[in-house]
LUMNUPA-96067 format. One line per field, with one value per residue (C-alpha): residue in three letters; x, y, z negated; residue number from 1. Coordinates in nm, 4 decimals. Each point is the difference from the previous one (the first is absolute). Layout:
! LUMNUPA-96067
type = [ALA ...];
u = [X ...];
v = [Y ...];
w = [Z ...];
seq = [NUM ...];
***
This chain:
! LUMNUPA-96067
type = [MET GLU ALA THR LYS SER ILE LEU PHE GLU PRO THR LYS ILE LYS ASN MET ASN LEU ARG ASN ARG PHE VAL ARG SER ALA THR TYR ASP GLY CYS ALA ASP ILE GLY PHE VAL THR GLU LYS GLN ILE CYS LEU TYR SER THR LEU ALA GLU GLY GLY VAL GLY LEU ILE ILE THR GLY ILE ALA SER VAL HIS PRO ASN GLY ARG THR SER LYS PHE GLN ASN SER ILE SER SER ASP GLU PHE THR PRO GLY LEU LYS ARG LEU THR SER ALA VAL HIS ASN ARG GLY ALA LYS ILE ALA VAL GLN LEU PHE HIS ALA GLY ARG GLU ALA ARG PHE SER LYS SER SER ASN ARG ILE PRO THR GLY PRO SER TRP VAL GLU LYS ASP PRO TYR PHE LYS GLY GLU TYR ARG ALA MET THR GLU ASN GLU ILE TRP GLU VAL ILE HIS ALA PHE GLY ASP GLY ALA ARG ARG VAL ARG GLU ALA GLY PHE ASP ALA VAL GLN ILE HIS GLY ALA HIS ALA TYR LEU LEU SER GLN PHE LEU SER PRO TYR ALA ASN ARG ARG GLY ASP GLU TRP GLY GLY GLU LEU LYS ASN ARG LEU ARG LEU HIS HIS GLU ILE LEU GLN ASN ILE ARG GLN LYS VAL GLY GLU ASP TYR PRO VAL LEU ILE LYS ILE GLY VAL GLN ASP GLY PHE PRO GLY GLY LEU GLU PHE SER GLU GLY LYS LEU ALA ALA LYS TYR LEU ALA GLU LEU GLY PHE ASP ALA LEU GLU ILE SER GLN GLY LEU ARG GLY ALA THR ASP GLU ASP THR GLU PHE ARG THR LYS ILE ASN VAL ILE ASN ARG GLU ALA TYR PHE ARG ASN TRP CYS HIS GLN ILE LYS ASN GLN VAL GLU VAL PRO VAL MET MET VAL GLY GLY LEU ARG THR PHE LYS LEU MET GLU GLU ILE ILE GLN ASP LYS GLU ALA ASP PHE ILE SER LEU SER ARG PRO LEU ILE ARG GLU PRO GLY ILE ILE ASN GLU TRP LYS ARG GLY ASP ARG HIS ARG ALA LYS CYS ILE SER CYS ASN LYS CYS PHE GLU GLY LEU LEU ARG GLY GLU THR LEU ARG CYS PHE GLN GLU LYS];
u = [0.0000 0.1103 0.0634 -0.2591 0.0381 -0.1376 0.0119 0.1318 0.3271 0.0647 0.3202 -0.0709 0.1687 -0.0292 0.1903 0.3319 -0.0292 -0.0695 -0.2031 -0.0517 -0.3702 -0.2796 0.0373 0.1221 0.0834 -0.1609 0.2175 -0.0348 0.1732 0.1966 0.1413 0.3345 0.2385 0.2735 -0.0258 -0.0596 0.2540 -0.0752 0.0276 0.0636 -0.3601 -0.1158 0.2329 -0.1486 -0.3562 0.0446 0.1984 -0.2884 -0.2497 0.2170 0.0361 -0.3769 -0.0634 -0.0837 0.0690 0.0567 0.0696 -0.0647 0.1777 -0.1581 0.0146 0.3446 0.0150 0.1613 0.0507 0.0717 -0.3087 -0.2234 0.0520 -0.2503 0.2296 0.3655 -0.0911 -0.0837 0.2563 0.1543 0.1402 0.0764 0.3803 0.2687 0.0873 -0.3039 0.1020 0.2349 -0.2691 -0.2512 0.2427 0.0160 -0.3778 -0.0258 0.2508 -0.1806 -0.3295 0.1503 0.1812 -0.3426 -0.1580 -0.2185 0.0119 -0.0109 -0.1022 0.0330 -0.3044 0.1115 -0.1902 -0.0558 -0.2454 -0.0953 -0.2048 0.0140 0.3755 0.1206 0.3003 0.1425 -0.1012 0.3639 0.0344 -0.2286 -0.1274 -0.3644 -0.1522 -0.1137 -0.2896 -0.1545 -0.2084 -0.1289 -0.3557 -0.1563 -0.2030 0.0632 -0.1976 0.2106 0.3460 0.0981 0.3776 0.2026 0.1253 0.0307 -0.0304 0.3044 0.1799 0.0700 0.3706 -0.0837 -0.2124 0.2898 0.2349 -0.2286 -0.0198 0.3786 0.0125 -0.2246 0.2251 0.3156 -0.1623 -0.0865 0.3593 0.1286 -0.2537 0.1206 0.3631 -0.0815 -0.1210 -0.3756 -0.2170 -0.2448 -0.1372 -0.3553 -0.1134 -0.2366 -0.2949 -0.2664 -0.1336 0.0783 0.3207 0.1370 -0.1003 -0.3457 -0.0272 0.0813 -0.2516 -0.2838 -0.2058 -0.0728 0.3656 0.1276 -0.1560 0.2882 -0.0734 0.3181 0.1009 0.0283 -0.3710 -0.3460 -0.0877 0.0936 0.3114 0.1377 -0.0551 0.1872 0.2849 0.2100 -0.0400 0.0948 0.3089 0.1175 -0.0257 0.1915 0.2736 0.0299 0.0235 0.2819 0.1962 -0.0753 -0.0802 -0.3002 0.0600 -0.0403 -0.3457 -0.1720 -0.3231 -0.2497 -0.2465 -0.2905 -0.2894 -0.3007 -0.2590 0.0192 -0.1698 -0.2326 -0.2534 0.1450 0.3273 0.1214 -0.2842 0.0536 -0.1185 0.3093 0.2222 -0.0714 0.0989 0.3159 0.0978 -0.0526 0.2058 0.2884 0.0059 0.0143 0.2823 0.2160 -0.0342 0.0588 -0.2573 -0.2773 -0.0865 -0.3512 -0.0800 -0.1674 0.0719 -0.0087 -0.1311 -0.3372 -0.1011 -0.0438 0.1832 -0.2773 0.1020 0.3648 0.2132 -0.0004 -0.3503 -0.0881 -0.2299 0.1084 -0.1665 -0.2157 0.0813 -0.2372 0.2173 0.3137 0.1496 -0.1542 0.1720 -0.1094 -0.2463 0.2522 0.2654 -0.2358 -0.1064 0.3565 0.1313 -0.2476 0.1423 0.3793 0.2653 0.2367 -0.0244 -0.2339 0.0579 -0.2984 0.0469 -0.2537 -0.1332 0.0890 -0.0050 -0.1497 0.2127 -0.2905 -0.1164 0.3511 0.0044 -0.3391 0.1186 0.2986 -0.1914 -0.2732 0.2646 -0.1072 0.3668 0.3393 0.1551 -0.1185 0.1510 0.0059 0.1009 -0.1576 -0.0297 0.3781 0.0644 -0.1659 0.0972 0.3116 0.0189 -0.3624 0.0737 0.2210 -0.2661 -0.2549 0.2418 0.0393 -0.3778 -0.1047 -0.2509 -0.1207 -0.1460 0.2561 -0.0128 0.0183 -0.3142 0.0538 0.0025 0.2491 0.1954 0.3134 -0.0673 -0.0809 0.3315 0.1875 -0.1675 0.1322 0.3539 0.0156 0.1377 -0.2271 -0.1505 -0.3261 -0.1666 -0.2121 0.1113 0.1319];
v = [0.0000 0.3563 0.2216 0.2694 0.3123 0.0124 0.2450 -0.2903 0.0030 0.3718 0.0880 0.1631 0.0746 -0.0020 0.2945 -0.0142 -0.3718 -0.0415 -0.3091 -0.1578 -0.0714 0.0004 -0.3642 -0.0805 -0.3421 0.0178 -0.1293 -0.3786 -0.2212 -0.2663 -0.2226 -0.0183 0.1905 -0.1785 0.1129 0.3523 -0.0005 0.0405 -0.3269 -0.0872 -0.1149 0.3506 0.1632 -0.2289 0.0794 0.3764 -0.0127 -0.1892 0.2612 0.2801 -0.1789 -0.0489 0.3731 0.1166 0.3703 -0.0072 -0.3163 0.0103 -0.2827 -0.2300 0.0957 0.0869 0.0117 0.3088 -0.1566 -0.3577 0.0201 0.0761 -0.2946 -0.2732 -0.2571 -0.0817 -0.0160 0.3707 0.2674 0.2202 0.3507 0.0138 0.0241 0.0928 -0.3650 -0.0311 0.2861 -0.1809 -0.2448 0.2802 0.1853 -0.3030 -0.0135 0.3681 -0.0289 -0.2981 0.1912 0.3244 -0.1867 -0.1083 0.3459 -0.0078 0.1938 -0.1722 0.0927 -0.1909 -0.0469 0.0749 -0.2030 -0.0840 -0.2771 0.1285 -0.2606 -0.2237 -0.0572 -0.3598 -0.1283 -0.3370 -0.1175 -0.0024 0.3755 0.0905 0.2969 0.1041 0.1999 0.3543 0.2132 0.3330 -0.1438 -0.3275 -0.0880 -0.2551 -0.2841 0.1293 -0.2220 0.1213 -0.0721 -0.2919 0.0343 0.0879 0.3587 0.3018 0.3780 0.1949 0.2372 0.3537 -0.0813 -0.2943 0.2247 0.2409 -0.2905 -0.1084 0.3562 0.0219 -0.3473 0.1181 0.3006 -0.2102 -0.2511 0.2747 0.1264 -0.3478 -0.0300 0.3224 -0.1036 -0.3265 0.1942 -0.0467 0.2685 0.0376 -0.1546 -0.0937 -0.0165 -0.2902 0.1573 -0.2543 -0.3501 -0.1679 0.1817 0.2558 0.3318 -0.1318 -0.1223 0.3505 0.1609 -0.2334 0.1162 -0.3674 -0.1060 0.3312 0.0719 0.1977 0.2897 0.1945 0.2193 -0.3080 -0.0870 0.1502 0.2582 -0.0605 0.2198 -0.1749 -0.3384 0.1373 0.1415 -0.3117 0.0546 0.3678 -0.0655 -0.2746 0.2365 0.2718 -0.2438 -0.1296 0.3539 0.0800 -0.2983 -0.0015 0.3653 0.1767 -0.1104 -0.3750 -0.1477 -0.1376 -0.1864 -0.1639 -0.2859 0.0845 -0.2127 0.2303 -0.2361 -0.3047 -0.3213 -0.0284 0.2071 0.2230 0.0538 0.2880 0.1338 0.1515 0.3416 0.0144 -0.1870 0.2600 0.2774 -0.1938 -0.0243 0.3749 0.0755 -0.2237 0.1642 0.3416 -0.1159 -0.0686 -0.3606 0.0050 -0.2622 -0.2023 -0.3618 -0.0652 -0.3341 -0.1844 0.0589 -0.2769 -0.3307 -0.1482 -0.3634 -0.0932 0.0689 0.2451 0.2051 0.0240 0.1189 -0.3601 -0.0104 -0.2991 -0.0822 0.2982 -0.1649 0.2820 0.3638 0.1160 -0.1866 0.1800 0.3188 -0.0611 0.3022 0.2248 0.2105 0.0599 0.1077 0.2285 0.1835 0.0363 0.1067 0.2895 0.1389 -0.0350 0.1588 -0.2990 -0.3048 -0.2825 -0.3684 -0.2314 -0.3650 -0.2775 -0.2510 0.1861 -0.2406 0.1758 0.2409 0.2144 0.0493 0.1080 0.2540 0.1324 0.0448 0.2095 0.1973 0.0850 0.1130 -0.2523 -0.0909 0.0787 -0.3485 -0.3594 -0.2251 -0.3775 -0.2914 -0.3405 0.0430 0.0486 -0.3229 -0.1961 0.2273 0.2061 0.1126 0.1059 0.3728 -0.0370 -0.2221 0.2756 0.2560 -0.2096 0.0060 -0.3321 0.1382 -0.3318 -0.0073 -0.1024 -0.3771 0.0158 -0.1620 0.1377 -0.3457 0.1115 -0.3268 0.2151 0.1591 -0.3337 -0.1357 0.2889 -0.0723 -0.3566 0.1316 -0.0500 0.2587 0.2170 -0.1656 -0.0412 -0.3342 0.0070 -0.1513 0.2548];
w = [0.0000 0.0617 -0.2993 -0.0615 -0.2057 -0.3528 -0.2869 -0.2093 0.1958 -0.0168 -0.1907 -0.3334 -0.3312 -0.3770 -0.1409 0.1905 0.0866 0.3723 0.0907 0.3407 -0.0543 -0.2594 -0.1062 -0.3515 -0.1313 -0.3423 -0.2833 -0.0136 -0.2559 0.1872 -0.2764 0.1808 -0.2291 -0.1933 -0.3635 0.1252 0.2846 0.3707 0.1934 0.3647 0.0229 -0.0935 0.2501 0.2661 -0.1162 0.0115 0.3246 0.1604 -0.1217 0.1384 0.3346 -0.0002 0.0181 -0.3525 -0.0512 -0.3765 -0.1970 -0.3735 -0.1788 -0.2523 -0.3664 -0.1389 -0.3785 -0.1502 -0.3438 -0.1181 -0.2241 0.2949 0.2338 0.0812 0.1592 0.0569 0.3695 0.0238 0.0766 -0.2645 0.0110 -0.3726 0.0326 0.2522 0.0661 0.2256 0.2305 0.2456 0.1074 0.0376 0.2284 0.2292 0.0108 0.0862 0.2832 0.1518 0.0131 0.1288 0.2786 0.1246 0.0030 -0.3102 -0.3248 -0.3392 -0.3535 -0.3271 -0.2200 -0.3576 -0.2538 -0.3645 -0.0877 -0.3449 -0.1832 0.3111 -0.0433 -0.0265 -0.1951 -0.0962 -0.3463 -0.1079 0.0626 -0.2937 0.2005 -0.0199 0.2877 -0.0776 0.1191 -0.0902 -0.2843 -0.1378 0.1043 -0.2317 0.1572 0.3499 0.2430 0.2956 -0.1408 -0.2209 -0.0243 -0.3074 -0.0156 -0.2304 0.0236 0.1166 -0.2325 0.1191 0.0251 0.2243 0.2208 0.0471 0.0702 0.2841 0.1356 0.0197 0.1561 0.2850 0.0574 -0.0037 0.2347 0.2473 -0.0134 0.0856 0.2807 0.1591 -0.0428 0.1788 0.3028 -0.0278 0.1550 -0.2909 -0.3165 -0.0841 -0.3624 -0.0709 -0.1790 0.0924 -0.0656 -0.3288 -0.0867 -0.2429 0.1576 0.0784 -0.3592 -0.1257 0.2374 -0.0964 -0.3016 -0.0647 -0.0348 -0.1399 -0.3362 -0.1436 -0.2323 0.0801 0.2960 0.2256 -0.0311 -0.0185 0.2662 0.3632 0.0101 -0.3073 0.1639 0.3026 -0.2051 0.0679 0.3753 -0.0393 -0.2112 0.2361 0.2976 -0.1833 -0.1019 0.3552 0.1390 -0.2442 0.1342 0.3747 0.0722 0.1465 0.3589 -0.0521 0.0785 -0.3106 0.0727 -0.2339 0.0318 -0.2267 -0.1196 -0.0084 -0.1465 -0.2269 0.1023 -0.2991 -0.1974 -0.2688 0.1798 0.2168 0.2118 0.3434 -0.1158 -0.2244 0.2442 0.2668 -0.2404 -0.0891 0.3677 0.0466 -0.3088 0.1123 0.3425 -0.1635 -0.2283 0.3044 0.1119 0.3757 0.1069 -0.1626 0.0779 -0.1320 -0.1592 -0.2867 -0.3664 -0.2599 0.1322 -0.0823 -0.0317 0.3676 0.3275 0.0890 -0.3051 0.1067 0.2891 0.1342 0.1457 0.2152 0.2928 0.2085 0.2995 0.1390 0.0586 -0.2732 -0.2542 0.1141 -0.1470 -0.3399 -0.1541 0.2869 -0.1955 -0.2771 0.2522 0.1866 -0.3127 -0.1252 0.3416 -0.0042 -0.3257 0.0392 0.2182 0.0105 0.2310 -0.1006 0.0808 0.0370 -0.0958 -0.0545 0.2522 0.3203 0.2965 0.3056 0.2051 0.1182 -0.3590 -0.1025 0.2829 -0.1061 -0.3597 0.1069 0.2658 -0.2508 -0.2529 -0.2620 -0.0502 0.1524 -0.0035 0.0409 -0.2654 0.0625 -0.2206 0.0669 0.3812 0.0224 -0.1893 0.2798 0.2902 -0.0781 0.3636 0.0435 0.0102 0.3061 0.1576 -0.0573 0.1429 0.3170 0.0408 -0.1549 -0.2475 -0.1414 -0.3497 -0.2642 -0.0499 -0.3808 -0.1446 -0.3537 -0.1581 -0.2701 0.0253 0.0434 -0.3394 -0.1608 0.1276 -0.1560 -0.3334 0.0257 0.0439 0.3766 0.2415 0.2117 0.3056 0.1877 -0.0634 0.3162 0.3262 0.2431];
seq = [1 2 3 4 5 6 7 8 9 10 11 12 13 14 15 16 17 18 19 20 21 22 23 24 25 26 27 28 29 30 31 32 33 34 35 36 37 38 39 40 41 42 43 44 45 46 47 48 49 50 51 52 53 54 55 56 57 58 59 60 61 62 63 64 65 66 67 68 69 70 71 72 73 74 75 76 77 78 79 80 81 82 83 84 85 86 87 88 89 90 91 92 93 94 95 96 97 98 99 100 101 102 103 104 105 106 107 108 109 110 111 112 113 114 115 116 117 118 119 120 121 122 123 124 125 126 127 128 129 130 131 132 133 134 135 136 137 138 139 140 141 142 143 144 145 146 147 148 149 150 151 152 153 154 155 156 157 158 159 160 161 162 163 164 165 166 167 168 169 170 171 172 173 174 175 176 177 178 179 180 181 182 183 184 185 186 187 188 189 190 191 192 193 194 195 196 197 198 199 200 201 202 203 204 205 206 207 208 209 210 211 212 213 214 215 216 217 218 219 220 221 222 223 224 225 226 227 228 229 230 231 232 233 234 235 236 237 238 239 240 241 242 243 244 245 246 247 248 249 250 251 252 253 254 255 256 257 258 259 260 261 262 263 264 265 266 267 268 269 270 271 272 273 274 275 276 277 278 279 280 281 282 283 284 285 286 287 288 289 290 291 292 293 294 295 296 297 298 299 300 301 302 303 304 305 306 307 308 309 310 311 312 313 314 315 316 317 318 319 320 321 322 323 324 325 326 327 328 329 330 331 332 333 334 335 336 337 338 339 340 341 342 343 344 345 346 347 348 349 350 351 352 353 354 355 356 357 358 359 360 361 362 363 364 365 366 367 368 369 370];
***
């Protein structure tokens, strides 16, 4: 097929980061790291994504602090020893024309340690008889909060030194920043809890610390969960205000997603049965409303499969970027196929077997026949 023009393939930028198109590979845990270090398998994975036409690749979660990791198979940016491998990864992606950002991450109460370590995960506050989270954890002290803030700043410094084009802060899903934003998980009575701006103080302090260490010119993005997946948690009315506030604080782009996870797939970012167009773009309304109130670029993620729909979203100014995760697991070269004119619907059937495999300790792959 002959290539046809599309707004999705127009060059664009975030801050001073020039991008070849509007396609983002949304951060996707791959389970391929070696006790935090970059592996050859990851270099191959990200090289393939870059060759496949992605404009901006956001890596899977990289823990900024040893107390914030979920697995020994995730990447770490918690010390300088991890930098050489990250430099190799950056070079491989740049040589293939894409840009790459690291997603900086702390798991909070979702952290996982070996029993012999005697570590207990920490979150904003202890919630007794929580039906949505059964793990053992305790409330963070103020000193521990500041330790995490500095860890994010130091992680961003290492990321820039390794040649990455940007960082993205993980402020969504089940993890620490989303826990602090949620009035359900954050029941603190000090200046880190209570009203919305207090629950966003961690986000604010992290951004300030990062800016002190990487400068004002470096793109700092955030993935934000704007609504929890259960009653009594963060509601979109507050999540929308949080997104506006973070944009005004100086985050350079917002990726809009789910907050804390509910009991079923339908109450999480991992929704299934995306088999008709009406099931696609399940965060579309959130993105549209937020896009109308902020001056920074907005990335839409969540069940996007149909090229024409993606074009419509950008043309109608409901978002500035299309962010894909599961479709690129099955078809890492689909963006170049679309660019050449083959506009087939993404083959991902949203079965979540890729995610289930990761939970079993397997590496990222599609379980469907290609």
